[in-house]
Every structure is written in C-alpha cells, then in structure tokens.
C-alpha positions in Angstrom: -3.9 27.8 -35.1 -5.9 28.9 -32.1 -7.2 25.2 -32.2 -3.9 23.8 -31.4 -2.6 26.7 -28.9 -6.5 25.8 -26.5 -5.5 22.5 -27.0 -1.7 22.6 -26.0 -3.4 25.1 -23.0 -5.7 22.3 -21.9 -3.2 19.5 -21.7 -0.5 21.7 -20.1 -3.4 22.6 -17.1 -4.2 19.0 -16.9 -0.7 17.1 -16.3 -0.3 20.8 -13.8 -3.7 19.9 -12.0 -2.8 15.5 -11.9 1.2 16.8 -10.5 -0.8 18.8 -7.9 -2.8 15.9 -6.9 0.0 13.5 -6.8 0.1 14.9 -2.8 -3.2 14.9 -1.8 -4.5 11.9 -0.1 -8.4 11.5 0.9 -9.6 12.3 4.5 -10.0 8.9 5.1 -6.5 8.0 5.0 -4.6 8.4 8.2 -1.4 9.1 6.8 0.0 9.4 10.3 -0.3 5.8 10.9 1.3 4.7 8.2 3.8 2.2 9.2 5.7 2.5 5.9 5.4 3.1 2.3 6.1 0.7 -0.5 5.4 -0.6 -4.2 3.8 -3.9 -3.8 6.5 -6.5 -5.3 4.3 -10.0 -4.7 1.1 -10.4 -3.4 -0.2 -14.8 -2.7 -4.0 -14.2 -1.2 -3.8 -17.3 -0.4 -1.4 -17.9 1.9 -2.1 -14.6 3.2 1.7 -12.7 2.4 2.6 -9.7 0.5 6.0 -8.4 -0.7 5.5 -4.5 -0.2 9.2 -2.7 -1.3 11.1 -5.8 -0.6 9.9 -6.3 2.6 7.8 -9.5 3.2 5.0 -9.1 5.5 1.9 -11.3 6.8 -1.7 -10.2 5.5 -4.3 -10.0 8.6 -6.9 -12.4 7.9 -9.0 -8.9 8.2 -6.9 -6.9 6.1 -8.7 -3.5 5.5 -7.3 -2.1 2.5 -8.5 1.3 1.0 -8.5 3.2 -2.2 -8.3 6.9 -2.9 -12.4 6.5 -3.7 -13.9 4.3 -0.9 -13.0 3.6 2.6 -12.9 -0.4 1.9 -12.1 -2.1 -1.2 -11.6 -5.9 -2.1 -8.4 -7.5 -1.1 -8.5 -7.8 -5.1 -7.3 -3.6 -5.7 -3.9 -5.2 -4.1 -1.6 -5.0 -7.7 1.8 -5.4 -8.2 3.4 -2.6 -8.9 1.0 -0.4 -6.9 2.2 2.0 -4.4 1.3 1.5 -1.4 0.9 3.0 2.6 0.4 0.3 5.2 -0.1 -0.4 9.3 1.2 -3.4 11.3 -0.1 -5.0 13.5 1.2 -4.0 17.4 3.2 -6.8 19.0 1.6 -8.3 21.8 2.6 -11.5 23.3 4.4 -14.0 21.5 2.5 -16.5 19.3 2.8 -18.9 16.4 1.6 -17.9 12.8 0.8 -21.2 10.4 0.6 -20.3 6.8 -0.1 -23.1 4.5 0.2 -22.8 1.2 -0.3 -26.4 -0.8 1.2 -29.3 1.0 3.9 -26.7 2.5 3.4 -25.5 6.1 6.1 -22.6 7.9 5.4 -22.3 11.5 6.8 -18.7 12.8 7.1 -16.7 15.3 5.1 -12.6 16.2 8.2 -11.4 15.8 10.0 -12.6 12.7 7.2 -11.6 10.7 5.1 -8.3 11.0 1.5 -8.2 10.6 -0.5 -6.0 7.8 -3.7 -4.6 9.3 -4.3 -2.3 6.8 -3.7 -1.2 3.6 -3.8 2.1 1.9 -3.8 2.8 -1.8 -1.8 5.5 -3.1 -2.0 7.7 -5.8 0.6 7.1 -8.6 3.9 9.7 -7.7 2.3 10.1 -4.6 5.0 12.1 -2.6 4.2 12.8 1.0 5.3 14.9 3.4 6.3 12.4 6.2 7.1 9.5 3.2 8.8 6.7 4.9 10.3 4.0 2.1 9.7 0.5 3.7 12.7 -0.6 2.5 14.6 1.9 4.6 12.9 1.1 7.8 15.3 -1.6 8.8 
C-alpha cells in the first residue's frame, strides 16, 4: 500500500513539474522577437516552403532552427504537428522570389509571401505571456 502511495505521489510530482515547465523557454529563445506562433501544418524542404497555423511562408535559404536544447539544429527537426514560433524577414524593397519544385516554377513578389528567417521549436503545451497564434495575426 505504501509503495502505491509513493508511486502515486511521484507521478503527481512529475505531472506538476511538466505543467510548470510548459511556459518556460530557454535563455537562447528571444520571445520578444517572435513574429508569430502556430502549429507546423506542412513543410516542403525542397521547395523551401512551410505552412504554420494555416499560413503559407517561404523559408530563407539560411533559416535558423532553434531547439529547446541547442541554439541551432538542422531543418530536419521541423516536424508536422510541432508548435513553433517564427521570425519574419523585414521587407526591404520589392524583389522577386522564385520557387522551383520539379517542373513547376512560382514567381512571386516579396510582399505576397512572407519569408521566415528563424524558427524556435516550442515545448509541447507552451503557453506564453504574449502568445499570438499565427492565424490571429491577420
């Protein structure tokens, strides 16, 4: 009986610890630099595109991906269903962006598709003080 109580107490403490960590970000996460937050819905590394929170974005060729443990990780860490924050490039002038995928080519003005330069992978269940869901940014 005492073993069961100890196991129950230990389990409850683990749940409480996980819940308290849900809103905590590592020091290398610049929360004030987030342009938006959302769930990764689709990613096409070959085309350099990503959909976060039902919004289509282009990925900068030198996009920086940050994880909870490391300041920089491979783009392969971007997985469907993961909650992520992102930073958009500032618009400096009007230029064309060409996306090639197989035999298709999309040419677009910079203003019609936003370019992500940095992505932070967020902890499961993250709730930030200034959280802005990407689909509510419109």
